[in-house]
C-alpha positions in Angstrom: 120.5 111.6 166.4 123.3 109.6 165.2 121.1 106.5 164.9 118.4 108.8 163.1 120.9 110.0 160.4 121.9 106.2 159.9 118.4 105.1 159.3 118.3 108.0 157.0 121.1 107.1 155.0 120.0 103.5 154.8 116.6 104.4 153.4 118.4 105.9 150.4 120.7 103.0 149.6 118.2 101.2 147.6 117.4 104.2 145.7 121.0 104.8 144.7 121.8 101.2 143.9 118.5 101.3 141.4 119.6 104.6 140.2 123.3 103.4 139.4 121.9 100.1 137.8 119.4 102.1 135.6 122.2 104.3 134.5 124.5 101.5 133.6 121.9 99.5 131.8 121.1 102.8 129.6 125.0 103.3 128.9 125.5 99.7 127.9 122.4 99.7 125.8 123.3 103.0 123.9 127.0 102.0 123.4 127.5 98.1 123.0 127.5 97.0 119.4 126.7 100.5 118.0 123.4 100.8 120.2 121.6 98.1 118.5 123.0 95.0 120.1 120.6 94.7 123.0 117.8 95.0 120.5 119.0 92.4 118.1 119.9 89.9 120.6 116.8 90.3 122.6 118.8 91.3 125.7 116.7 94.6 126.2 113.5 92.2 126.7 115.8 89.8 129.1 116.5 92.8 131.4 112.8 93.4 131.5 112.1 89.9 132.6 114.8 90.4 135.5 113.1 93.5 136.6 109.7 91.5 136.4 111.3 88.8 138.7 112.5 91.5 141.3 108.8 92.8 141.3 107.5 89.3 142.1 110.2 88.9 144.9 109.2 92.1 146.5 105.6 91.2 146.3 106.1 87.7 148.1 108.3 89.6 150.8 105.6 92.1 151.6 104.0 92.1 155.0 100.3 93.3 155.4 99.5 96.6 156.9 97.1 96.4 160.0 94.9 99.2 158.9 92.2 97.7 156.5 91.7 100.8 154.6 95.3 101.6 154.1 95.8 97.8 153.1 93.3 98.5 150.2 95.8 100.9 148.7 98.8 98.5 149.2 96.9 95.7 147.6 95.7 97.7 144.7 99.6 98.8 144.2 100.6 95.3 144.3 98.0 94.3 141.7 99.2 97.4 139.7 102.8 96.1 139.7 101.8 92.5 138.8 99.8 93.9 135.7 102.7 96.3 134.8 105.3 93.3 135.3 103.2 91.0 133.3 102.8 93.3 130.3 106.4 92.9 129.3 106.1 89.2 129.7 103.3 89.4 127.2 105.4 91.7 125.1 108.4 89.3 125.2 106.1 86.3 124.2 104.7 88.3 121.3 108.1 89.5 120.1 109.5 85.9 120.0 106.5 84.7 118.3 105.9 87.4 115.6 109.5 88.5 115.5 108.8 92.2 115.4 106.4 94.8 116.7 103.0 95.9 115.5 100.3 98.5 116.4 98.4 96.0 118.2 101.2 95.2 120.1 102.1 98.7 121.4 98.3 99.2 121.9 98.2 96.1 124.3 101.3 97.3 126.2 99.6 100.7 126.7 96.3 99.0 127.8 98.3 97.0 130.5 100.1 100.0 131.6 96.8 102.2 131.8 95.1 99.1 133.8 98.1 99.5 136.2 97.4 103.4 136.6 93.5 102.5 137.1 94.4 100.0 139.8 96.5 102.4 141.6 93.8 105.1 141.3 91.1 102.6 142.8 93.4 101.9 145.9 93.9 105.6 146.6 90.3 106.3 146.1 89.2 103.4 148.4 90.9 105.2 151.3 90.0 108.7 150.3 86.2 108.0 149.9 86.2 106.9 153.6 88.0 109.6 154.9 86.0 112.1 152.9 82.7 110.1 153.3 82.0 110.0 149.5 80.5 107.7 146.9 82.2 104.9 144.9 81.3 106.1 141.5 85.0 106.7 140.4 85.9 103.2 141.8 83.2 101.7 139.5 84.0 103.7 136.6 87.7 102.7 136.9 86.6 99.0 137.2 84.6 99.4 134.2 87.6 100.8 132.4 89.7 97.9 133.3 87.3 95.3 132.2 87.1 97.2 128.8 90.7 97.8 128.5 91.3 94.0 129.3 88.8 92.8 126.7 90.2 95.0 124.1 93.5 93.7 124.7 92.1 90.0 124.1 90.6 90.9 121.0 93.7 92.6 119.6 95.6 89.4 120.2 93.5 87.6 117.7 92.6 90.6 115.6 95.7 93.0 115.4 94.6 94.8 112.3 91.6 96.5 114.2 93.8 99.1 115.4 96.1 101.7 113.9 98.3 104.1 115.9 99.2 106.6 113.0 98.9 110.1 113.9 96.5 110.5 111.1 93.9 108.5 112.9 92.1 109.3 116.1 93.2 106.1 117.9 96.3 107.6 119.4 94.7 110.9 120.6 91.9 109.1 122.3 94.5 106.8 124.0 96.4 110.1 125.0 93.3 111.7 126.4 92.4 108.5 128.6 96.1 108.5 129.8 96.2 112.1 130.6 93.0 111.9 132.7 93.8 108.7 134.6 97.5 109.8 135.2 96.4 113.2 136.7 93.7 111.8 138.8 96.0 109.0 140.1 98.7 111.4 141.0 96.1 113.8 142.7 94.7 111.3 144.9 98.1 109.5 145.8 99.4 112.8 146.8 96.3 113.5 148.9 96.8 110.5 151.0 100.6 111.6 151.6 98.9 114.7 153.2 96.7 112.7 155.6 99.0 109.6 156.4 102.4 110.5 157.5 103.5 107.1 158.1 103.1 106.0 154.3 104.8 109.2 153.0 108.0 107.2 151.8 105.7 104.7 150.2 103.6 107.3 148.2 106.7 109.3 147.2 108.0 106.3 145.3 104.5 105.5 143.9 103.7 109.2 142.7 107.1 109.1 140.6 106.4 105.7 139.3 103.0 107.0 138.1 104.6 109.7 136.1 107.1 107.1 134.6 104.2 104.9 133.5 102.8 107.5 131.9 106.0 108.4 129.9 106.3 104.7 129.1 102.5 104.7 127.7 103.3 107.6 125.3 106.5 106.0 124.0 104.2 103.1 123.0 101.4 105.3 121.8 103.5 107.6 119.7 106.3 105.1 118.5 105.8 105.7 114.8 105.4 109.3 115.2 108.5 109.5 117.0 110.5 107.6 114.5 108.9 109.4 111.4 108.9 113.0 113.1 112.0 112.9 114.9 113.9 110.7 112.6 114.9 108.3 115.7 115.7 104.9 114.9 112.9 102.3 115.8 115.1 100.4 118.2 115.9 103.7 120.2 112.0 104.2 120.7 111.7 100.6 122.1 114.6 101.3 124.4 112.9 104.7 125.6 109.8 102.6 126.4 111.7 99.9 128.4 114.0 102.5 130.2 110.5 104.1 131.6 109.6 100.5 132.5 112.9 99.7 134.3 112.8 102.9 136.1 109.0 102.7 137.1 109.3 99.0 138.3 112.6 99.8 140.1 110.6 102.7 142.3 107.6 100.6 142.8 110.2 97.9 144.1 111.5 100.7 146.4 107.9 101.8 147.4 107.2 98.4 149.0 110.6 98.5 150.7 109.3 101.4 152.5 106.4 99.7 153.7 108.5 96.7 155.0 110.6 99.4 157.0 107.4 100.2 158.9 107.3 96.8 160.3 108.7 97.5 163.7 106.3 100.3 164.4 103.3 98.4 163.2 104.2 95.4 165.3 104.7 97.3 168.3 101.3 99.0 168.0 99.8 95.5 167.6 101.4 94.4 170.8 100.1 97.3 172.7 96.7 96.6 171.5 97.1 93.0 172.7 98.5 93.9 176.0 95.5 96.1 176.6 93.1 93.5 175.3 94.2 91.1 177.9 94.9 93.2 180.9 93.5 92.0 184.2 89.9 93.4 184.5 89.3 94.0 180.9 87.1 91.8 178.6 89.2 89.7 176.1 86.4 89.6 173.5 86.3 93.4 173.1 
């Protein structure tokens, strides 16, 4: 019992560390230099790059799951984290080149976030369609949307005037509708996996909350001008809000994959048992 309690405490150390880290970042960002220093100096983007680095460290340290169906969910989640992380590399490069924000830049960040959610949806559906023996239509629709969003992102890099996110245009509402549909579907399917596969509940818990945070970050990008004009909030604080959502979501994705690494001993034991049975005297080793 004592060992079980120790393991339970260790499971939450990472969460506490990242929670404190994010609180410190938010506090310093909002207080140092009157709250604008991190924006003027570009530190807010530098912090994002650090989180991106941590994400890639986690990816390279990830171990494979032996179940090929669950591996699809994990692989899709890794791809989502890559796209999510790369989105801020693109934002950083655009900010350094153009020295400011535009509707096209906000839209492109939202596009990358939506692609991340679609990848998570594909991973979850890849498991559930086999479990429920249903068709692949949702996976194909998600793939088509990813292609369209990726193509639109490239187009906006060269023709930024093609889009406006003003609330008097329909664009922001289309983005919102797409975001809500994808987010709700991803949340429902991720949560359904938790009910069927107890071994990945820790992973799914973090993944589920990160989906919500990604959706919040999308809204901060889509309604940037509305928030600034409607609520009389300084533009740099809206940038902060979007980045805070990014930091928190990437922190949770980082912790999610840590949950999978903790399964290593159990999964290795399962594999070892399989190998022992496979090569027991009197059995056929080719089976």
